[in-house]
All heavy atoms as a GROMACS GRO file, in nm:
protein
  527
    1ARG      N    1  -0.320  -0.083   1.066
    1ARG     CA    2  -0.370   0.054   1.078
    1ARG      C    3  -0.433   0.100   0.947
    1ARG      O    4  -0.538   0.161   0.948
    1ARG     CB    5  -0.252   0.144   1.117
    1ARG     CG    6  -0.290   0.288   1.136
    1ARG     CD    7  -0.170   0.374   1.162
    1ARG     NE    8  -0.109   0.404   1.034
    1ARG     CZ    9  -0.013   0.490   1.017
    1ARG    NH1   10   0.040   0.550   1.119
    1ARG    NH2   11   0.035   0.514   0.900
    2ALA      N   12  -0.368   0.069   0.833
    2ALA     CA   13  -0.421   0.112   0.704
    2ALA      C   14  -0.554   0.044   0.673
    2ALA      O   15  -0.646   0.108   0.623
    2ALA     CB   16  -0.320   0.083   0.593
    3LEU      N   17  -0.564  -0.083   0.704
    3LEU     CA   18  -0.689  -0.156   0.676
    3LEU      C   19  -0.802  -0.110   0.767
    3LEU      O   20  -0.917  -0.102   0.724
    3LEU     CB   21  -0.665  -0.307   0.691
    3LEU     CG   22  -0.567  -0.366   0.591
    3LEU    CD1   23  -0.543  -0.513   0.622
    3LEU    CD2   24  -0.614  -0.349   0.448
    4VAL      N   25  -0.771  -0.078   0.891
    4VAL     CA   26  -0.872  -0.026   0.983
    4VAL      C   27  -0.924   0.109   0.933
    4VAL      O   28  -1.043   0.138   0.941
    4VAL     CB   29  -0.813  -0.014   1.126
    4VAL    CG1   30  -0.907   0.062   1.217
    4VAL    CG2   31  -0.783  -0.152   1.181
    5ALA      N   32  -0.837   0.191   0.877
    5ALA     CA   33  -0.875   0.325   0.830
    5ALA      C   34  -0.977   0.321   0.716
    5ALA      O   35  -1.052   0.417   0.698
    5ALA     CB   36  -0.752   0.403   0.786
    6VAL      N   37  -0.981   0.213   0.640
    6VAL     CA   38  -1.078   0.203   0.531
    6VAL      C   39  -1.189   0.102   0.562
    6VAL      O   40  -1.264   0.062   0.475
    6VAL     CB   41  -1.010   0.167   0.396
    6VAL    CG1   42  -0.918   0.277   0.351
    6VAL    CG2   43  -0.938   0.033   0.403
    7ASP      N   44  -1.200   0.062   0.689
    7ASP     CA   45  -1.304  -0.032   0.735
    7ASP      C   46  -1.298  -0.166   0.664
    7ASP      O   47  -1.402  -0.226   0.634
    7ASP     CB   48  -1.444   0.030   0.721
    7ASP     CG   49  -1.465   0.147   0.813
    7ASP    OD1   50  -1.412   0.143   0.926
    7ASP    OD2   51  -1.532   0.244   0.774
    8ALA      N   52  -1.179  -0.214   0.633
    8ALA     CA   53  -1.163  -0.345   0.570
    8ALA      C   54  -1.185  -0.455   0.674
    8ALA      O   55  -1.154  -0.437   0.791
    8ALA     CB   56  -1.025  -0.358   0.508
    9ARG      N   57  -1.238  -0.567   0.628
    9ARG     CA   58  -1.251  -0.682   0.716
    9ARG      C   59  -1.112  -0.735   0.750
    9ARG      O   60  -1.021  -0.728   0.668
    9ARG     CB   61  -1.334  -0.791   0.647
    9ARG     CG   62  -1.481  -0.753   0.633
    9ARG     CD   63  -1.563  -0.866   0.574
    9ARG     NE   64  -1.519  -0.912   0.443
    9ARG     CZ   65  -1.552  -0.854   0.328
    9ARG    NH1   66  -1.628  -0.746   0.328
    9ARG    NH2   67  -1.509  -0.904   0.213
   10PRO      N   68  -1.094  -0.792   0.869
   10PRO     CA   69  -0.963  -0.848   0.906
   10PRO      C   70  -0.921  -0.958   0.809
   10PRO      O   71  -1.004  -1.032   0.758
   10PRO     CB   72  -0.987  -0.906   1.045
   10PRO     CG   73  -1.108  -0.838   1.096
   10PRO     CD   74  -1.192  -0.807   0.976
   11MET      N   75  -0.792  -0.966   0.782
   11MET     CA   76  -0.740  -1.073   0.697
   11MET      C   77  -0.596  -1.100   0.734
   11MET      O   78  -0.527  -1.014   0.787
   11MET     CB   79  -0.753  -1.037   0.549
   11MET     CG   80  -0.682  -0.913   0.504
   11MET     SD   81  -0.711  -0.892   0.328
   11MET     CE   82  -0.671  -0.723   0.309
   12ALA      N   83  -0.553  -1.222   0.710
   12ALA     CA   84  -0.414  -1.261   0.733
   12ALA      C   85  -0.340  -1.255   0.599
   12ALA      O   86  -0.392  -1.301   0.498
   12ALA     CB   87  -0.406  -1.401   0.790
   13ILE      N   88  -0.222  -1.195   0.599
   13ILE     CA   89  -0.146  -1.176   0.476
   13ILE      C   90  -0.005  -1.230   0.496
   13ILE      O   91   0.060  -1.200   0.596
   13ILE     CB   92  -0.137  -1.026   0.439
   13ILE    CG1   93  -0.276  -0.968   0.418
   13ILE    CG2   94  -0.050  -1.006   0.316
   13ILE    CD1   95  -0.278  -0.818   0.404
   14ARG      N   96   0.040  -1.309   0.401
   14ARG     CA   97   0.182  -1.351   0.399
   14ARG      C   98   0.244  -1.279   0.281
   14ARG      O   99   0.202  -1.296   0.166
   14ARG     CB  100   0.194  -1.501   0.382
   14ARG     CG  101   0.339  -1.543   0.379
   14ARG     CD  102   0.352  -1.691   0.356
   14ARG     NE  103   0.492  -1.722   0.334
   14ARG     CZ  104   0.555  -1.819   0.394
   14ARG    NH1  105   0.492  -1.897   0.478
   14ARG    NH2  106   0.682  -1.841   0.368
   15LEU      N  107   0.343  -1.198   0.307
   15LEU     CA  108   0.404  -1.113   0.206
   15LEU      C  109   0.541  -1.166   0.167
   15LEU      O  110   0.627  -1.186   0.253
   15LEU     CB  111   0.416  -0.970   0.260
   15LEU     CG  112   0.477  -0.866   0.169
   15LEU    CD1  113   0.388  -0.844   0.047
   15LEU    CD2  114   0.496  -0.737   0.245
   16THR      N  115   0.560  -1.192   0.038
   16THR     CA  116   0.690  -1.231  -0.015
   16THR      C  117   0.736  -1.120  -0.109
   16THR      O  118   0.666  -1.089  -0.205
   16THR     CB  119   0.681  -1.365  -0.092
   16THR    OG1  120   0.629  -1.463  -0.004
   16THR    CG2  121   0.816  -1.406  -0.142
   17LYS      N  122   0.850  -1.061  -0.080
   17LYS     CA  123   0.899  -0.948  -0.160
   17LYS      C  124   0.997  -0.997  -0.265
   17LYS      O  125   1.075  -1.088  -0.242
   17LYS     CB  126   0.968  -0.846  -0.070
   17LYS     CG  127   0.876  -0.783   0.030
   17LYS     CD  128   0.952  -0.680   0.110
   17LYS     CE  129   0.864  -0.617   0.214
   17LYS     NZ  130   0.929  -0.506   0.281
   18ASN      N  131   0.992  -0.932  -0.380
   18ASN     CA  132   1.086  -0.960  -0.488
   18ASN      C  133   1.133  -0.825  -0.542
   18ASN      O  134   1.095  -0.784  -0.650
   18ASN     CB  135   1.020  -1.044  -0.597
   18ASN     CG  136   1.119  -1.088  -0.702
   18ASN    OD1  137   1.239  -1.081  -0.681
   18ASN    ND2  138   1.069  -1.132  -0.815
   19LEU      N  139   1.212  -0.756  -0.462
   19LEU     CA  140   1.260  -0.622  -0.497
   19LEU      C  141   1.412  -0.626  -0.513
   19LEU      O  142   1.480  -0.700  -0.443
   19LEU     CB  143   1.226  -0.522  -0.387
   19LEU     CG  144   1.078  -0.497  -0.361
   19LEU    CD1  145   1.060  -0.415  -0.236
   19LEU    CD2  146   1.013  -0.430  -0.480
   20PRO      N  147   1.465  -0.545  -0.603
   20PRO     CA  148   1.611  -0.537  -0.616
   20PRO      C  149   1.674  -0.488  -0.486
   20PRO      O  150   1.618  -0.403  -0.417
   20PRO     CB  151   1.633  -0.435  -0.728
   20PRO     CG  152   1.502  -0.423  -0.798
   20PRO     CD  153   1.396  -0.459  -0.699
   21ALA      N  154   1.790  -0.541  -0.454
   21ALA     CA  155   1.862  -0.498  -0.334
   21ALA      C  156   1.890  -0.348  -0.341
   21ALA      O  157   1.919  -0.294  -0.448
   21ALA     CB  158   1.993  -0.574  -0.322
   22ALA      N  159   1.875  -0.280  -0.229
   22ALA     CA  160   1.900  -0.136  -0.215
   22ALA      C  161   1.810  -0.051  -0.304
   22ALA      O  162   1.843   0.060  -0.340
   22ALA     CB  163   2.048  -0.104  -0.243
   23SER      N  164   1.691  -0.103  -0.339
   23SER     CA  165   1.598  -0.024  -0.422
   23SER      C  166   1.526   0.083  -0.341
   23SER      O  167   1.469   0.175  -0.398
   23SER     CB  168   1.495  -0.116  -0.488
   23SER     OG  169   1.409  -0.173  -0.391
   24GLY      N  170   1.527   0.069  -0.209
   24GLY     CA  171   1.462   0.168  -0.125
   24GLY      C  172   1.312   0.150  -0.115
   24GLY      O  173   1.242   0.238  -0.066
   25LEU      N  174   1.258   0.039  -0.162
   25LEU     CA  175   1.113   0.017  -0.159
   25LEU      C  176   1.076  -0.102  -0.072
   25LEU      O  177   0.980  -0.171  -0.098
   25LEU     CB  178   1.060  -0.007  -0.300
   25LEU     CG  179   1.075   0.109  -0.396
   25LEU    CD1  180   1.032   0.067  -0.536
   25LEU    CD2  181   0.990   0.226  -0.351
   26GLY      N  182   1.148  -0.128   0.033
   26GLY     CA  183   1.121  -0.247   0.112
   26GLY      C  184   1.060  -0.221   0.247
   26GLY      O  185   1.047  -0.312   0.327
   27GLY      N  186   1.022  -0.098   0.276
   27GLY     CA  187   0.975  -0.063   0.410
   27GLY      C  188   0.829  -0.093   0.435
   27GLY      O  189   0.755  -0.140   0.349
   28GLY      N  190   0.788  -0.064   0.557
   28GLY     CA  191   0.652  -0.092   0.601
   28GLY      C  192   0.546  -0.012   0.528
   28GLY      O  193   0.434  -0.060   0.509
   29SER      N  194   0.576   0.111   0.486
   29SER     CA  195   0.474   0.191   0.419
   29SER      C  196   0.437   0.132   0.283
   29SER      O  197   0.320   0.131   0.244
   29SER     CB  198   0.516   0.337   0.407
   29SER     OG  199   0.635   0.351   0.331
   30SER      N  200   0.535   0.078   0.209
   30SER     CA  201   0.502   0.016   0.080
   30SER      C  202   0.425  -0.115   0.104
   30SER      O  203   0.335  -0.149   0.026
   30SER     CB  204   0.627  -0.008  -0.004
   30SER     OG  205   0.717  -0.095   0.061
   31ASP      N  206   0.458  -0.188   0.211
   31ASP     CA  207   0.383  -0.310   0.246
   31ASP      C  208   0.238  -0.276   0.277
   31ASP      O  209   0.146  -0.345   0.232
   31ASP     CB  210   0.444  -0.379   0.368
   31ASP     CG  211   0.585  -0.431   0.343
   31ASP    OD1  212   0.628  -0.434   0.225
   31ASP    OD2  213   0.651  -0.467   0.442
   32ALA      N  214   0.216  -0.171   0.354
   32ALA     CA  215   0.080  -0.131   0.390
   32ALA      C  216   0.002  -0.086   0.267
   32ALA      O  217  -0.117  -0.114   0.254
   32ALA     CB  218   0.084  -0.020   0.495
   33GLY      N  219   0.068  -0.016   0.176
   33GLY     CA  220   0.002   0.023   0.050
   33GLY      C  221  -0.040  -0.098  -0.030
   33GLY      O  222  -0.151  -0.102  -0.086
   34ALA      N  223   0.046  -0.199  -0.036
   34ALA     CA  224   0.011  -0.323  -0.107
   34ALA      C  225  -0.104  -0.396  -0.038
   34ALA      O  226  -0.191  -0.454  -0.103
   34ALA     CB  227   0.133  -0.412  -0.118
   35ALA      N  228  -0.107  -0.394   0.095
   35ALA     CA  229  -0.216  -0.456   0.170
   35ALA      C  230  -0.349  -0.386   0.140
   35ALA      O  231  -0.453  -0.450   0.126
   35ALA     CB  232  -0.188  -0.453   0.319
   36LEU      N  233  -0.346  -0.254   0.126
   36LEU     CA  234  -0.467  -0.180   0.089
   36LEU      C  235  -0.515  -0.222  -0.050
   36LEU      O  236  -0.634  -0.241  -0.072
   36LEU     CB  237  -0.440  -0.030   0.089
   36LEU     CG  238  -0.442   0.039   0.224
   36LEU    CD1  239  -0.394   0.182   0.210
   36LEU    CD2  240  -0.581   0.036   0.285
   37ARG      N  241  -0.422  -0.236  -0.144
   37ARG     CA  242  -0.458  -0.277  -0.280
   37ARG      C  243  -0.522  -0.417  -0.277
   37ARG      O  244  -0.621  -0.443  -0.343
   37ARG     CB  245  -0.336  -0.274  -0.370
   37ARG     CG  246  -0.370  -0.298  -0.516
   37ARG     CD  247  -0.250  -0.282  -0.608
   37ARG     NE  248  -0.160  -0.394  -0.592
   37ARG     CZ  249  -0.034  -0.387  -0.553
   37ARG    NH1  250   0.020  -0.269  -0.526
   37ARG    NH2  251   0.041  -0.493  -0.543
   38LEU      N  252  -0.465  -0.507  -0.198
   38LEU     CA  253  -0.519  -0.641  -0.185
   38LEU      C  254  -0.659  -0.637  -0.123
   38LEU      O  255  -0.750  -0.707  -0.169
   38LEU     CB  256  -0.426  -0.727  -0.099
   38LEU     CG  257  -0.473  -0.869  -0.070
   38LEU    CD1  258  -0.486  -0.949  -0.199
   38LEU    CD2  259  -0.377  -0.938   0.026
   39ALA      N  260  -0.678  -0.556  -0.021
   39ALA     CA  261  -0.810  -0.544   0.043
   39ALA      C  262  -0.914  -0.497  -0.057
   39ALA      O  263  -1.026  -0.547  -0.060
   39ALA     CB  264  -0.803  -0.449   0.162
   40LEU      N  265  -0.879  -0.403  -0.143
   40LEU     CA  266  -0.973  -0.355  -0.244
   40LEU      C  267  -1.007  -0.466  -0.344
   40LEU      O  268  -1.121  -0.476  -0.389
   40LEU     CB  269  -0.916  -0.235  -0.320
   40LEU     CG  270  -0.912  -0.104  -0.244
   40LEU    CD1  271  -0.844   0.004  -0.328
   40LEU    CD2  272  -1.052  -0.059  -0.207
   41ALA      N  273  -0.909  -0.548  -0.379
   41ALA     CA  274  -0.934  -0.657  -0.474
   41ALA      C  275  -1.024  -0.764  -0.413
   41ALA      O  276  -1.109  -0.821  -0.482
   41ALA     CB  277  -0.801  -0.718  -0.518
   42LEU      N  278  -1.006  -0.793  -0.284
   42LEU     CA  279  -1.082  -0.898  -0.219
   42LEU      C  280  -1.216  -0.852  -0.162
   42LEU      O  281  -1.304  -0.934  -0.136
   42LEU     CB  282  -0.999  -0.960  -0.106
   42LEU     CG  283  -0.870  -1.030  -0.149
   42LEU    CD1  284  -0.792  -1.078  -0.027
   42LEU    CD2  285  -0.902  -1.148  -0.241
   43GLN      N  286  -1.229  -0.722  -0.141
   43GLN     CA  287  -1.350  -0.667  -0.080
   43GLN      C  288  -1.403  -0.554  -0.168
   43GLN      O  289  -1.378  -0.436  -0.142
   43GLN     CB  290  -1.319  -0.616   0.061
   43GLN     CG  291  -1.264  -0.725   0.151
   43GLN     CD  292  -1.221  -0.672   0.287
   43GLN    OE1  293  -1.284  -0.584   0.343
   43GLN    NE2  294  -1.113  -0.728   0.339
   44PRO      N  295  -1.477  -0.588  -0.274
   44PRO     CA  296  -1.520  -0.487  -0.371
   44PRO      C  297  -1.611  -0.378  -0.314
   44PRO      O  298  -1.630  -0.275  -0.379
   44PRO     CB  299  -1.593  -0.569  -0.477
   44PRO     CG  300  -1.608  -0.705  -0.425
   44PRO     CD  301  -1.519  -0.721  -0.307
   45ASP      N  302  -1.664  -0.398  -0.194
   45ASP     CA  303  -1.749  -0.296  -0.134
   45ASP      C  304  -1.668  -0.178  -0.080
   45ASP      O  305  -1.723  -0.073  -0.048
   45ASP     CB  306  -1.835  -0.355  -0.022
   45ASP     CG  307  -1.753  -0.428   0.084
   45ASP    OD1  308  -1.662  -0.504   0.046
   45ASP    OD2  309  -1.782  -0.410   0.203
   46LEU      N  310  -1.537  -0.192  -0.073
   46LEU     CA  311  -1.452  -0.080  -0.028
   46LEU      C  312  -1.434   0.019  -0.143
   46LEU      O  313  -1.434  -0.017  -0.259
   46LEU     CB  314  -1.315  -0.132   0.016
   46LEU     CG  315  -1.312  -0.224   0.137
   46LEU    CD1  316  -1.170  -0.273   0.161
   46LEU    CD2  317  -1.366  -0.155   0.259
   47SER      N  318  -1.413   0.144  -0.108
   47SER     CA  319  -1.394   0.249  -0.208
   47SER      C  320  -1.246   0.277  -0.228
   47SER      O  321  -1.170   0.289  -0.131
   47SER     CB  322  -1.467   0.376  -0.163
   47SER     OG  323  -1.439   0.481  -0.252
   48GLY      N  324  -1.206   0.292  -0.354
   48GLY     CA  325  -1.065   0.315  -0.386
   48GLY      C  326  -1.013   0.452  -0.348
   48GLY      O  327  -0.897   0.467  -0.311
   49GLU      N  328  -1.096   0.556  -0.357
   49GLU     CA  329  -1.048   0.691  -0.328
   49GLU      C  330  -1.005   0.708  -0.182
   49GLU      O  331  -0.897   0.759  -0.157
   49GLU     CB  332  -1.154   0.796  -0.366
   49GLU     CG  333  -1.152   0.830  -0.513
   49GLU     CD  334  -1.014   0.878  -0.560
   49GLU    OE1  335  -0.952   0.965  -0.496
   49GLU    OE2  336  -0.967   0.825  -0.662
   50PRO      N  337  -1.087   0.667  -0.084
   50PRO     CA  338  -1.038   0.677   0.054
   50PRO      C  339  -0.913   0.593   0.077
   50PRO      O  340  -0.824   0.633   0.152
   50PRO     CB  341  -1.154   0.626   0.139
   50PRO     CG  342  -1.275   0.646   0.055
   50PRO     CD  343  -1.228   0.626  -0.087
   51ALA      N  344  -0.904   0.477   0.013
   51ALA     CA  345  -0.787   0.393   0.028
   51ALA      C  346  -0.663   0.462  -0.027
   51ALA      O  347  -0.555   0.456   0.032
   51ALA     CB  348  -0.808   0.257  -0.039
   52ALA      N  349  -0.675   0.529  -0.140
   52ALA     CA  350  -0.562   0.601  -0.198
   52ALA      C  351  -0.518   0.715  -0.105
   52ALA      O  352  -0.399   0.740  -0.088
   52ALA     CB  353  -0.597   0.656  -0.336
   53ALA      N  354  -0.614   0.782  -0.043
   53ALA     CA  355  -0.581   0.889   0.051
   53ALA      C  356  -0.507   0.833   0.172
   53ALA      O  357  -0.410   0.893   0.219
   53ALA     CB  358  -0.708   0.962   0.094
   54VAL      N  359  -0.551   0.718   0.222
   54VAL     CA  360  -0.482   0.654   0.335
   54VAL      C  361  -0.341   0.614   0.292
   54VAL      O  362  -0.244   0.635   0.365
   54VAL     CB  363  -0.561   0.530   0.384
   54VAL    CG1  364  -0.479   0.448   0.481
   54VAL    CG2  365  -0.692   0.574   0.450
   55ALA      N  366  -0.326   0.559   0.171
   55ALA     CA  367  -0.195   0.517   0.122
   55ALA      C  368  -0.098   0.635   0.116
   55ALA      O  369   0.019   0.623   0.150
   55ALA     CB  370  -0.208   0.453  -0.017
   56ARG      N  371  -0.148   0.753   0.076
   56ARG     CA  372  -0.063   0.873   0.071
   56ARG      C  373  -0.012   0.911   0.209
   56ARG      O  374   0.098   0.964   0.223
   56ARG     CB  375  -0.140   0.990   0.010
   56ARG     CG  376  -0.143   0.991  -0.140
   56ARG     CD  377  -0.197   1.123  -0.194
   56ARG     NE  378  -0.342   1.133  -0.190
   56ARG     CZ  379  -0.425   1.071  -0.274
   56ARG    NH1  380  -0.378   0.991  -0.365
   56ARG    NH2  381  -0.555   1.087  -0.264
   57ASP      N  382  -0.091   0.883   0.312
   57ASP     CA  383  -0.054   0.922   0.448
   57ASP      C  384   0.030   0.818   0.522
   57ASP      O  385   0.073   0.842   0.633
   57ASP     CB  386  -0.181   0.950   0.531
   57ASP     CG  387  -0.254   1.074   0.484
   57ASP    OD1  388  -0.190   1.160   0.419
   57ASP    OD2  389  -0.376   1.084   0.511
   58LEU      N  390   0.054   0.703   0.460
   58LEU     CA  391   0.126   0.595   0.528
   58LEU      C  392   0.274   0.623   0.548
   58LEU      O  393   0.335   0.576   0.641
   58LEU     CB  394   0.112   0.465   0.448
   58LEU     CG  395  -0.025   0.401   0.449
   58LEU    CD1  396  -0.028   0.283   0.354
   58LEU    CD2  397  -0.062   0.356   0.590
   59GLY      N  398   0.332   0.694   0.456
   59GLY     CA  399   0.476   0.719   0.460
   59GLY      C  400   0.526   0.744   0.319
   59GLY      O  401   0.448   0.752   0.224
   60ALA      N  402   0.657   0.752   0.305
   60ALA     CA  403   0.716   0.791   0.178
   60ALA      C  404   0.678   0.697   0.063
   60ALA      O  405   0.665   0.740  -0.051
   60ALA     CB  406   0.868   0.798   0.191
   61ASP      N  407   0.661   0.567   0.090
   61ASP     CA  408   0.635   0.471  -0.018
   61ASP      C  409   0.495   0.411  -0.015
   61ASP      O  410   0.467   0.317  -0.088
   61ASP     CB  411   0.738   0.357  -0.012
   61ASP     CG  412   0.880   0.404  -0.035
   61ASP    OD1  413   0.896   0.504  -0.109
   61ASP    OD2  414   0.972   0.345   0.020
   62GLY      N  415   0.406   0.464   0.066
   62GLY     CA  416   0.272   0.407   0.077
   62GLY      C  417   0.196   0.406  -0.054
   62GLY      O  418   0.138   0.305  -0.093
   63LEU      N  419   0.198   0.517  -0.125
   63LEU     CA  420   0.126   0.525  -0.251
   63LEU      C  421   0.194   0.440  -0.359
   63LEU      O  422   0.128   0.384  -0.446
   63LEU     CB  423   0.115   0.670  -0.297
   63LEU     CG  424   0.012   0.701  -0.404
   63LEU    CD1  425  -0.127   0.653  -0.362
   63LEU    CD2  426   0.009   0.849  -0.435
   64LEU      N  427   0.327   0.426  -0.352
   64LEU     CA  428   0.397   0.340  -0.448
   64LEU      C  429   0.356   0.194  -0.432
   64LEU      O  430   0.346   0.121  -0.531
   64LEU     CB  431   0.549   0.354  -0.432
   64LEU     CG  432   0.608   0.487  -0.473
   64LEU    CD1  433   0.757   0.491  -0.439
   64LEU    CD2  434   0.588   0.514  -0.620
   65GLY      N  435   0.332   0.151  -0.310
   65GLY     CA  436   0.285   0.014  -0.288
   65GLY      C  437   0.140  -0.005  -0.327
   65GLY      O  438   0.099  -0.114  -0.364
   66PHE      N  439   0.063   0.101  -0.323
   66PHE     CA  440  -0.080   0.094  -0.353
   66PHE      C  441  -0.106   0.094  -0.504
   66PHE      O  442  -0.186   0.016  -0.553
   66PHE     CB  443  -0.152   0.212  -0.286
   66PHE     CG  444  -0.300   0.217  -0.311
   66PHE    CD1  445  -0.384   0.127  -0.248
   66PHE    CD2  446  -0.355   0.310  -0.397
   66PHE    CE1  447  -0.520   0.130  -0.269
   66PHE    CE2  448  -0.491   0.315  -0.419
   66PHE     CZ  449  -0.574   0.224  -0.355
   67GLU      N  450  -0.039   0.182  -0.576
   67GLU     CA  451  -0.062   0.194  -0.719
   67GLU      C  452   0.029   0.098  -0.795
   67GLU      O  453   0.144   0.078  -0.760
   67GLU     CB  454  -0.036   0.336  -0.766
   67GLU     CG  455  -0.135   0.435  -0.709
   67GLU     CD  456  -0.113   0.576  -0.758
   67GLU    OE1  457  -0.005   0.607  -0.810
   67GLU    OE2  458  -0.207   0.656  -0.744
   68VAL      N  459  -0.025   0.038  -0.900
   68VAL     CA  460   0.052  -0.056  -0.981
   68VAL      C  461   0.083   0.013  -1.114
   68VAL      O  462   0.010   0.000  -1.211
   68VAL     CB  463  -0.026  -0.186  -1.004
   68VAL    CG1  464   0.058  -0.286  -1.083
   68VAL    CG2  465  -0.069  -0.246  -0.872
   69ARG      N  466   0.188   0.091  -1.112
   69ARG     CA  467   0.233   0.160  -1.234
   69ARG      C  468   0.371   0.215  -1.209
   69ARG      O  469   0.410   0.237  -1.094
   69ARG     CB  470   0.137   0.271  -1.273
   69ARG     CG  471   0.125   0.383  -1.171
   69ARG     CD  472   0.021   0.487  -1.214
   69ARG     NE  473   0.002   0.585  -1.111
   69ARG     CZ  474   0.068   0.700  -1.103
   69ARG    NH1  475   0.161   0.730  -1.190
   69ARG    NH2  476   0.044   0.785  -1.005
   70PRO      N  477   0.446   0.237  -1.315
   70PRO     CA  478   0.578   0.299  -1.296
   70PRO      C  479   0.559   0.438  -1.235
   70PRO      O  480   0.466   0.511  -1.267
   70PRO     CB  481   0.634   0.309  -1.437
   70PRO     CG  482   0.558   0.210  -1.517
   70PRO     CD  483   0.420   0.203  -1.454
   71SER      N  484   0.648   0.475  -1.145
   71SER     CA  485   0.638   0.602  -1.077
   71SER      C  486   0.775   0.667  -1.065
   71SER      O  487   0.876   0.599  -1.054
   71SER     CB  488   0.581   0.584  -0.936
   71SER     OG  489   0.454   0.527  -0.939
   72LEU      N  490   0.774   0.797  -1.068
   72LEU     CA  491   0.896   0.875  -1.043
   72LEU      C  492   0.873   0.950  -0.913
   72LEU      O  493   0.775   1.025  -0.899
   72LEU     CB  494   0.921   0.974  -1.157
   72LEU     CG  495   1.038   1.069  -1.139
   72LEU    CD1  496   1.168   0.990  -1.133
   72LEU    CD2  497   1.043   1.170  -1.253
   73ALA      N  498   0.959   0.928  -0.817
   73ALA     CA  499   0.942   0.990  -0.685
   73ALA      C  500   1.054   1.089  -0.660
   73ALA      O  501   1.165   1.074  -0.710
   73ALA     CB  502   0.942   0.882  -0.577
   74GLN      N  503   1.021   1.190  -0.582
   74GLN     CA  504   1.122   1.286  -0.540
   74GLN      C  505   1.084   1.337  -0.402
   74GLN      O  506   0.970   1.319  -0.359
   74GLN     CB  507   1.133   1.402  -0.639
   74GLN     CG  508   1.004   1.480  -0.660
   74GLN     CD  509   1.020   1.585  -0.768
   74GLN    OE1  510   1.116   1.585  -0.843
   74GLN    NE2  511   0.925   1.672  -0.778
   75GLY      N  512   1.177   1.394  -0.332
   75GLY     CA  513   1.148   1.443  -0.198
   75GLY      C  514   1.177   1.338  -0.093
   75GLY      O  515   1.279   1.273  -0.096
   76ASP      N  516   1.081   1.317  -0.001
   76ASP     CA  517   1.099   1.220   0.107
   76ASP      C  518   1.124   1.080   0.052
   76ASP      O  519   1.071   1.042  -0.050
   76ASP     CB  520   0.973   1.213   0.196
   76ASP     CG  521   0.957   1.339   0.279
   76ASP    OD1  522   1.057   1.413   0.293
   76ASP    OD2  523   0.847   1.363   0.330
   77GLY      N  524   1.200   1.004   0.130
   77GLY     CA  525   1.220   0.863   0.093
   77GLY      C  526   1.360   0.833   0.052
   77GLY      O  527   1.448   0.911   0.044
   0.00000   0.00000   0.00000
């Protein structure tokens, strides 16, 4: 759904997670955010701003999976 929203070409992804147990960052929204980041890296014709907006709408951790930086979250999640 996230890749369709930014008109990314179809791709197959195998995801291997390396997260601390009970970190709260293992759900589908963080996976979809990471898939958006990968799509931007592999398809430079995509725009980052619409992708970031889609990542924000994915769920509580969508933007955390999209952005590669330390983050402090509060509220949902």
